[in-house]
C-alpha positions as CSV (number, residue, x, y, z in Angstrom):
1,M,148.1,58.0,111.9
2,Q,147.9,58.1,115.6
3,V,147.4,61.4,117.5
4,I,149.6,61.3,120.6
5,Y,148.6,64.8,121.9
6,N,146.1,67.5,120.7
7,F,147.6,71.0,120.9
8,G,144.2,72.8,120.5
9,R,143.0,71.8,117.0
10,D,139.1,71.8,116.8
11,D,138.8,68.1,115.8
12,A,135.3,67.3,114.6
13,S,135.2,63.8,116.2
14,N,136.3,65.1,119.6
15,R,133.6,67.9,119.4
16,Q,130.9,65.4,118.8
17,A,132.1,63.3,121.7
18,L,131.9,66.4,124.0
19,L,128.4,67.1,122.9
20,R,127.4,63.5,123.7
21,L,129.0,63.9,127.1
22,A,127.2,67.2,127.8
23,A,123.9,65.6,126.9
24,S,124.5,62.7,129.3
25,V,125.4,65.2,132.1
26,V,122.2,67.2,131.5
27,K,120.1,64.1,132.2
28,I,121.2,64.0,135.9
29,L,120.8,67.7,136.6
30,D,117.6,69.4,137.7
31,P,116.6,72.7,135.9
32,A,118.0,75.0,138.7
33,Q,121.3,73.2,138.7
34,L,121.5,73.3,134.9
35,L,121.0,77.1,134.9
36,D,123.7,77.6,137.5
37,V,126.2,75.4,135.6
38,T,125.5,76.7,132.1
39,A,125.1,80.5,132.8
40,D,127.1,81.1,135.9
41,G,124.0,81.9,138.0
42,L,121.7,83.1,135.2
43,E,118.5,84.6,136.5
44,F,115.2,85.4,134.7
45,V,114.4,89.0,135.6
46,D,112.0,90.5,133.1
47,S,109.6,89.7,130.3
48,R,108.0,92.2,127.9
49,P,105.8,92.1,124.7
50,F,108.1,92.3,121.7
51,G,106.6,91.2,118.5
52,A,104.3,94.1,117.7
53,V,107.0,96.7,118.4
54,W,109.4,94.7,116.2
55,A,106.9,94.6,113.3
56,L,106.2,98.4,113.5
57,D,109.9,99.1,113.6
58,G,110.4,96.9,110.6
59,L,107.8,98.8,108.6
60,W,109.2,102.1,109.8
61,R,112.6,101.1,108.4
62,Q,111.1,99.5,105.2
63,L,109.4,102.8,104.4
64,E,112.8,104.6,105.1
65,L,111.1,106.9,107.6
66,D,114.1,106.5,109.9
67,G,116.5,107.9,107.3
68,T,114.0,110.7,106.4
69,F,113.8,111.9,110.0
70,R,117.5,111.6,110.5
71,R,118.1,113.9,107.5
72,M,115.5,116.4,108.7
73,R,117.0,116.3,112.3
74,R,120.2,117.8,111.1
75,D,118.4,121.1,110.5
76,G,117.6,121.2,114.2
77,A,119.3,120.8,117.5
78,L,118.1,117.4,118.4
79,D,120.0,114.5,119.9
80,P,121.1,111.7,117.5
81,A,118.7,109.4,119.3
82,A,115.8,111.6,118.4
83,E,114.7,109.4,115.6
84,R,114.3,106.4,118.0
85,V,112.4,108.6,120.4
86,L,110.1,109.7,117.6
87,F,109.5,106.0,116.6
88,A,108.7,105.2,120.2
89,L,106.1,108.1,120.3
90,V,104.5,106.8,117.1
91,A,104.5,103.1,118.3
92,G,103.0,104.3,121.6
93,R,99.9,105.5,119.7
94,A,99.4,102.1,118.1
95,L,100.2,100.0,121.2
96,A,99.8,102.0,124.4
97,G,96.7,104.2,123.5
98,S,96.3,107.6,122.1
99,A,97.4,111.0,123.4
100,D,99.7,109.7,126.1
101,P,101.6,112.6,127.5
102,P,105.4,112.5,127.2
103,A,105.8,111.2,130.8
104,E,103.6,108.2,130.1
105,V,105.4,107.4,126.8
106,A,108.8,107.5,128.6
107,R,107.5,105.2,131.3
108,W,106.1,102.9,128.6
109,V,109.5,102.7,126.8
110,N,111.5,102.2,130.0
111,E,109.3,99.7,131.8
112,D,106.8,98.0,129.4
113,V,108.4,97.3,126.0
114,F,111.8,97.0,124.3
115,V,112.6,99.4,121.5
116,D,115.7,98.5,119.5
117,G,118.3,101.3,119.8
118,L,116.4,103.0,122.7
119,P,117.2,101.4,126.0
120,A,115.6,104.3,127.9
121,T,114.3,107.8,127.3
122,T,113.0,110.8,129.4
123,E,109.9,113.0,129.4
124,N,112.0,115.9,128.3
125,D,113.3,114.0,125.2
126,C,109.8,113.1,124.2
127,Q,108.6,116.7,124.6
128,K,111.5,118.1,122.5
129,V,110.8,115.7,119.7
130,T,107.0,116.5,119.7
131,E,107.7,120.2,119.5
132,W,110.2,119.7,116.7
133,L,107.6,117.7,114.9
134,C,105.2,120.6,114.9
135,E,107.8,123.0,113.6
136,V,108.5,120.9,110.5
137,S,104.9,119.8,110.0
138,G,104.4,120.9,106.3
139,R,107.8,119.7,105.1
140,L,107.5,116.5,107.1
141,Q,104.3,115.5,105.5
142,E,105.5,116.1,102.0
143,E,108.7,114.1,102.6
144,V,106.7,111.2,104.0
145,F,104.3,111.4,101.1
146,H,107.1,111.0,98.5
147,R,108.9,108.4,100.5
148,V,105.9,106.2,101.1
149,A,104.5,106.6,97.6
150,D,107.8,105.5,96.1
151,R,108.4,102.6,98.5
152,L,104.9,101.2,98.3
153,G,104.2,102.0,94.6
154,L,101.0,103.8,95.6
155,E,98.6,105.1,93.0
156,A,99.1,108.6,94.2
157,D,97.3,110.3,91.3
158,L,94.0,110.2,93.3
159,L,93.5,110.8,97.0
160,F,90.2,110.4,98.8
161,F,89.7,113.2,101.3
162,E,87.7,112.5,104.4
163,S,86.8,114.5,107.5
164,A,85.2,114.0,110.9
165,H,83.7,116.5,113.4
166,G,84.3,116.5,117.1
167,A,84.2,118.8,120.1
168,L,87.5,120.3,121.2
169,P,88.5,122.6,124.1
170,P,88.7,126.3,123.1
171,D,92.4,126.6,123.9
172,L,93.4,124.4,121.0
173,G,93.8,126.7,118.1
174,L,94.1,126.0,114.4
175,D,97.5,125.1,113.0
176,G,99.7,128.2,112.7
177,D,97.3,130.4,114.8
178,E,98.7,130.3,118.3
179,D,98.0,132.7,121.1
180,P,99.8,131.2,124.1
181,Q,99.4,134.4,126.2
182,G,95.6,134.5,125.6
183,A,95.9,138.0,124.1
184,G,93.2,138.5,121.5
185,T,91.1,136.0,119.7
186,T,92.9,133.4,117.6
187,G,92.6,129.8,116.5
188,F,89.1,128.4,115.9
189,Q,87.4,131.5,117.4
190,A,89.2,133.9,115.1
191,L,88.0,132.0,112.0
192,A,84.5,131.5,113.2
193,P,81.9,134.1,112.4
194,P,80.2,135.9,115.3
195,G,77.8,133.7,117.1
196,C,79.0,130.5,115.5
197,H,78.1,127.8,117.9
198,E,80.7,125.5,116.3
199,A,83.7,127.7,117.3
200,H,84.8,125.0,119.7
201,Q,84.3,122.2,117.2
202,S,87.0,120.6,115.1
203,V,87.1,119.1,111.7
204,I,89.9,116.6,111.1
205,G,90.7,115.9,107.5
206,L,92.7,113.0,106.2
207,A,93.9,112.3,102.7
208,V,94.2,108.6,101.9
209,T,95.1,106.7,98.8
210,R,92.7,104.3,97.1
211,S,94.3,101.5,99.1
212,G,93.6,103.3,102.4
213,I,97.1,104.6,103.3
214,P,96.8,108.0,105.0
215,L,99.3,110.5,103.6
216,R,98.3,113.9,105.2
217,V,96.2,115.3,108.0
218,W,94.5,118.6,108.6
219,R,92.4,120.3,111.2
220,W,89.9,123.2,110.8
221,P,87.3,125.0,112.9
222,G,84.0,123.2,113.1
223,C,82.2,125.8,111.0
224,A,84.7,125.7,108.1
225,D,83.1,125.5,104.7
226,D,83.4,122.1,102.9
227,A,84.5,123.6,99.6
228,A,87.0,125.8,101.4
229,M,88.6,122.7,103.1
230,I,88.9,121.0,99.7
231,R,90.5,124.0,98.2
232,Q,93.1,124.2,101.0
233,A,93.8,120.5,100.7
234,R,94.5,120.8,97.0
235,E,96.6,123.9,97.6
236,D,98.7,122.3,100.3
237,M,99.3,119.3,98.1
238,K,100.1,121.2,95.0
239,G,103.2,119.7,93.4
240,W,102.5,116.3,94.9
241,T,101.8,114.9,91.4
242,L,98.0,114.6,92.1
243,S,95.4,114.9,89.5
244,R,92.3,114.6,91.6
245,V,91.1,114.9,95.2
246,V,87.7,113.3,95.9
247,R,85.7,114.2,99.0
248,T,84.5,111.0,100.7
249,A,81.9,111.3,103.5
250,D,79.8,108.9,105.7
251,R,76.0,108.9,105.7
252,G,76.0,111.0,108.9
253,C,78.5,113.6,107.8
254,P,77.2,117.1,107.1
255,V,78.5,116.8,103.5
256,A,75.6,114.5,102.8
257,A,73.2,117.3,103.4
258,G,75.2,119.8,101.4
259,R,76.0,117.8,98.3
260,C,74.8,120.5,96.0
261,A,77.0,123.2,97.6
262,L,80.0,120.9,97.1
263,H,79.3,120.3,93.5
264,K,79.2,124.0,92.5
265,D,82.9,123.6,91.8
266,D,83.3,120.9,89.1
267,D,86.7,119.9,90.6
268,H,85.2,119.1,93.9
269,H,83.7,115.7,93.3
270,Y,82.4,113.6,96.2
271,I,81.5,110.1,97.3
272,V,78.7,110.0,99.8
273,G,76.9,107.2,101.5
274,A,73.1,107.2,101.5
275,K,70.8,105.3,103.8
276,L,68.9,102.5,102.1
277,R,66.4,102.4,105.0
278,S,65.7,106.1,104.8
279,G,62.7,105.6,102.5
280,S,64.0,108.3,100.1
281,A,63.0,108.3,96.5
282,E,66.6,107.6,95.4
283,A,66.9,104.7,97.8
284,D,63.7,103.1,96.6
285,A,64.5,103.7,93.0
286,A,68.0,102.1,93.4
287,L,66.6,99.0,95.0
288,S,63.9,98.6,92.3
289,R,66.5,98.6,89.5
290,Q,67.4,95.3,88.0
291,G,71.0,94.3,87.3
292,R,73.8,91.9,88.0
293,Y,76.4,92.4,90.8
294,H,80.1,92.4,89.9
295,R,82.8,91.4,92.3
296,A,85.0,94.3,93.4
297,A,86.9,92.5,96.2
298,A,86.9,89.2,98.0
299,N,83.9,90.2,100.2
300,L,82.4,93.0,98.1
301,R,80.0,93.0,95.1
302,V,78.8,96.2,93.4
303,K,76.1,97.1,91.0
304,E,75.7,100.6,89.3
305,V,72.2,101.8,88.8
306,H,71.1,104.8,86.7
307,I,68.7,107.2,88.5
308,A,69.7,110.8,87.9
309,A,71.7,112.5,85.2
310,D,74.0,114.5,87.4
311,E,74.9,111.7,89.9
312,R,75.9,108.1,89.8
313,F,74.6,105.5,92.2
314,V,76.3,102.3,93.2
315,I,74.7,99.6,95.4
316,C,77.3,97.7,97.4
317,C,76.9,94.3,99.1
318,D,79.5,93.3,101.7
319,T,79.2,89.6,102.6
320,R,80.9,89.9,105.9
321,T,78.5,92.8,106.9
322,A,75.6,90.8,105.6
323,Q,76.5,87.9,107.9
324,R,76.8,90.2,110.9
325,D,73.5,91.9,110.1
326,A,71.7,88.6,110.0
327,E,73.2,87.5,113.3
328,V,72.2,90.8,115.0
329,R,68.7,90.6,113.6
330,T,68.2,87.0,114.7
331,R,69.3,88.0,118.2
332,L,66.9,91.0,118.3
333,V,64.0,89.0,117.1
334,E,64.6,86.3,119.7
335,E,64.8,88.9,122.4
336,L,61.6,90.6,121.1
337,S,59.8,87.2,121.0
338,A,60.7,86.5,124.6
339,L,59.3,90.0,125.6
340,I,55.9,89.6,123.9
341,D,55.4,85.9,124.6
342,D,52.2,85.3,126.5
343,T,51.3,89.0,126.5
344,D,47.8,88.2,125.1
345,R,46.7,87.5,128.6
346,L,47.8,91.0,129.8
347,S,45.4,93.8,130.1
348,L,45.2,96.5,127.3
349,A,46.9,99.0,129.6
350,D,49.8,96.6,130.4
351,R,50.3,95.8,126.7
352,T,50.3,99.5,125.9
353,D,53.0,100.1,128.4
354,L,55.1,97.3,127.0
355,H,54.5,98.5,123.5
356,L,55.8,102.0,124.5
357,E,58.8,100.5,126.2
358,I,59.8,98.4,123.1
359,A,59.1,101.4,120.8
360,A,61.8,103.3,122.7
361,H,64.3,100.7,121.5
362,P,65.3,102.0,118.0
363,R,66.6,98.7,116.6
364,M,63.9,96.4,118.1
365,R,60.8,98.4,117.4
366,R,61.1,97.9,113.6
367,Y,60.3,94.2,114.1
368,L,57.2,94.8,116.3
369,R,53.7,94.9,114.9
370,L,50.5,96.0,116.8
371,T,47.3,94.3,115.6
372,P,44.0,96.2,115.3
373,G,43.0,94.4,118.5
374,G,46.0,95.8,120.4
375,L,48.0,92.5,120.4
376,L,51.8,92.4,120.0
377,R,53.2,90.4,117.2
378,I,56.5,90.0,115.3
379,D,56.3,91.9,112.0
380,V,57.3,89.1,109.6
381,K,57.1,91.5,106.6
382,A,59.6,93.9,108.2
383,V,61.9,90.9,109.0
384,K,61.8,89.9,105.3
385,T,62.5,93.4,104.2
386,E,65.5,93.7,106.4
387,E,66.8,90.4,105.1
388,N,66.9,91.9,101.6
389,L,69.0,94.8,102.9
390,D,71.6,92.7,104.7
391,G,75.1,94.0,104.0
392,K,73.9,96.5,101.4
393,Y,74.5,100.2,101.2
394,L,74.1,102.9,98.6
395,V,76.9,105.2,97.4
396,R,76.3,108.3,95.3
397,T,79.0,110.3,93.5
398,T,79.5,113.0,90.9
399,D,82.8,111.7,89.6
400,P,82.2,110.6,86.0
401,E,85.5,108.7,85.6
402,L,85.9,106.4,88.6
403,P,84.8,102.8,88.0
404,A,82.0,101.5,90.2
405,E,84.5,99.2,91.9
406,E,86.7,102.1,93.0
407,I,83.8,104.1,94.1
408,A,82.7,101.3,96.5
409,L,86.3,100.7,97.7
410,G,86.8,104.4,98.2
411,Y,83.8,104.6,100.4
412,M,84.9,101.5,102.4
413,R,88.0,103.4,103.4
414,L,85.8,105.3,105.8
415,L,85.0,102.1,107.6
416,E,88.7,101.2,107.8
417,T,89.7,104.5,109.2
418,E,86.9,105.1,111.7
419,R,89.1,103.7,114.5
420,G,91.7,106.3,113.6
421,W,89.1,109.1,113.8
422,R,88.0,107.9,117.2
423,D,91.6,107.9,118.4
424,L,92.3,111.4,117.0
425,L,89.2,113.0,118.5
426,A,89.4,111.2,121.8
427,G,93.0,112.0,122.1
428,L,92.5,115.7,121.4
429,R,89.9,116.0,124.1
430,R,92.4,114.6,126.6
431,L,94.8,117.4,125.7
432,Q,92.7,120.1,127.3
433,T,95.4,121.0,129.8
434,Q,98.1,121.2,127.1
435,G,99.0,124.0,124.7
436,E,98.5,124.1,121.0
437,P,101.8,122.3,120.2
438,G,100.6,119.3,122.1
439,G,97.4,119.3,119.9
440,R,99.3,119.5,116.6
441,G,101.9,117.0,117.8
442,H,99.1,114.5,118.7
443,L,97.6,114.8,115.2
444,L,100.9,114.2,113.5
445,L,101.9,111.3,115.7
446,T,98.6,109.6,115.3
447,W,98.7,110.1,111.6
448,L,102.2,108.4,111.5
449,S,100.9,105.6,113.7
450,L,97.8,105.2,111.5
451,L,100.1,105.1,108.4
452,L,102.0,102.1,109.8
453,V,98.9,100.3,111.0
454,R,97.1,100.7,107.7
455,V,100.2,99.3,105.8
456,A,100.2,96.3,108.1
457,E,96.5,95.7,107.7
458,S,96.6,96.1,103.9
459,R,99.4,93.6,103.6
460,T,98.0,90.9,105.9
461,G,94.2,91.5,105.3
462,L,93.7,91.4,109.1
463,P,92.6,94.1,111.5
464,W,95.3,95.7,113.7
465,S,93.7,94.4,116.9
466,R,94.2,90.8,115.8
467,L,97.7,91.5,114.4
468,R,98.8,93.1,117.6
469,R,97.3,90.4,119.8
470,E,99.1,87.6,117.9
471,L,102.4,89.4,117.5
472,D,102.6,90.5,121.1
473,R,102.6,86.8,122.1
474,I,106.3,87.0,121.0
475,K,107.9,88.0,124.3
476,L,111.3,89.2,125.1
477,G,112.9,87.7,128.2
478,T,115.8,89.3,130.1
479,F,118.3,87.1,131.8
480,A,120.9,88.5,134.1
481,A,124.1,86.9,135.4
482,R,127.1,88.1,137.3
483,T,129.0,88.8,134.1
484,S,126.4,89.6,131.4
485,V,122.8,90.5,130.5
486,L,121.0,88.4,127.9
487,R,117.7,89.2,126.1
488,Q,116.1,86.3,124.2
489,R,112.8,86.1,122.5
490,T,110.3,83.3,122.8
491,E,109.9,80.7,120.1
492,I,107.9,81.9,117.1
493,T,104.8,79.9,116.0
494,E,103.9,79.0,112.5
495,E,101.1,81.6,112.4
496,Q,103.5,84.3,113.6
497,Y,106.0,83.4,110.9
498,G,103.2,83.7,108.4
499,L,102.3,87.2,109.6
500,L,105.9,88.4,109.5
501,A,106.3,87.0,106.0
502,A,103.1,88.8,104.9
503,L,104.6,92.0,106.3
504,G,107.8,91.4,104.4
505,L,109.8,91.2,107.6
506,A,112.4,88.7,108.8
507,P,111.7,87.3,112.3
508,P,113.6,88.8,115.1
509,P,116.9,87.0,116.1
510,R,116.6,84.5,118.9
511,I,119.2,86.5,120.9
512,V,118.2,90.1,120.6
513,Q,120.9,91.6,122.9
514,S,123.8,90.3,124.9
515,T,125.8,92.8,127.0
516,S,128.1,93.0,130.0
517,P,127.1,95.0,133.1
518,D,129.4,97.8,132.0
519,G,127.5,98.1,128.7
């Protein structure tokens, strides 16, 4: 058969010939001419980080938080785009810093990133969503709890309850105790007893699962009783299918000094860190006990020792922390050696002055020894003692049921959420010029942000700082022509494909958006 004339049929052989012809033409054009020919004057006008926002948005939709907020929005008078504004506020906490006022968040969305479904927003829209968030706080947290627990299959029968103290301005009252006109005493000052110097302090409480996912946040006055906080947490979470709430506290938290007060109520079990270097009888006894370590995680080994009848003690050894401790000690000993080198030739008065100067350094002085003759030496015995403590810490608890591995992992959740505490407290201090709704709104937004971040960290096993840095290398370029606007992402590397797969997310499409100037 011979084709005399083709009336428009897409013939495969002719198509291949056209492709070969186009490739030949490209070879003789420079890049500028090629852009003009292929895109009718296409210009590269903008580039923004895209990968981290895409990942957070994907997790937001995976957990069905978008649908949850859309259903709750129907009860209010919010714009249909309010859910996208809310996501932008939450993502801004993870990517643009904490406690950004609505104007900064709006500018960040409009100028610095690309949020799918939200080409632009305003300060007024951000403020409205924040105020609405405060109004539905209790219902919101319960809805998110059930949604996240179902989607992630969390072991929600046990929550670790943690708290942190920090100074707050006096005009930020407790949730539900607002006095915007300044008439009377409300908020922290109303709940504080007369003369309480902690009236302007705040205690931030966070309930997290055994896998470190935060599910609820509270705030109390700084002088609130520990047992009272636990009771309120249990009351607020009544009906959440929880069997136990365990108070978890760091070594420097006031609960460590008030363990006996906490244990008066048998339901208020605690997990508290104890300093191995404190020289206490418990620490010395725990270190002297013989026993074999058991692996609790890839980098964590634990050993339970029996010291007291009413408490359980677990020695934990973190291999990553041990390596870091060794590196820090080596550096300190080298610096100390350089300081005391050739000091034998100095006068006694000069050596005394140097000894006092080094003694003021809390981490370096432990490795310094002063001989009977007044000479400065490295304390080899102290160095050896510190080597035996590398990466180790002691955890004590009253819970009779938790396995030793879960006790250690529960305490480690504190280390993983310390960044969130710093963001919460630093952000609240920045809100001194705002009213109480701003303070509550910041807590709720940071909690939602921390929720997404912890899900990402638990799935990938990487800290958020590294995840964000790698994902933000995926950029979104904007190209404009006379007839259209095109947004295209950069090529995705093998490592970025792996991170997205670990998060359970598909990579973003190569062409993210293509529109005409008229929209």
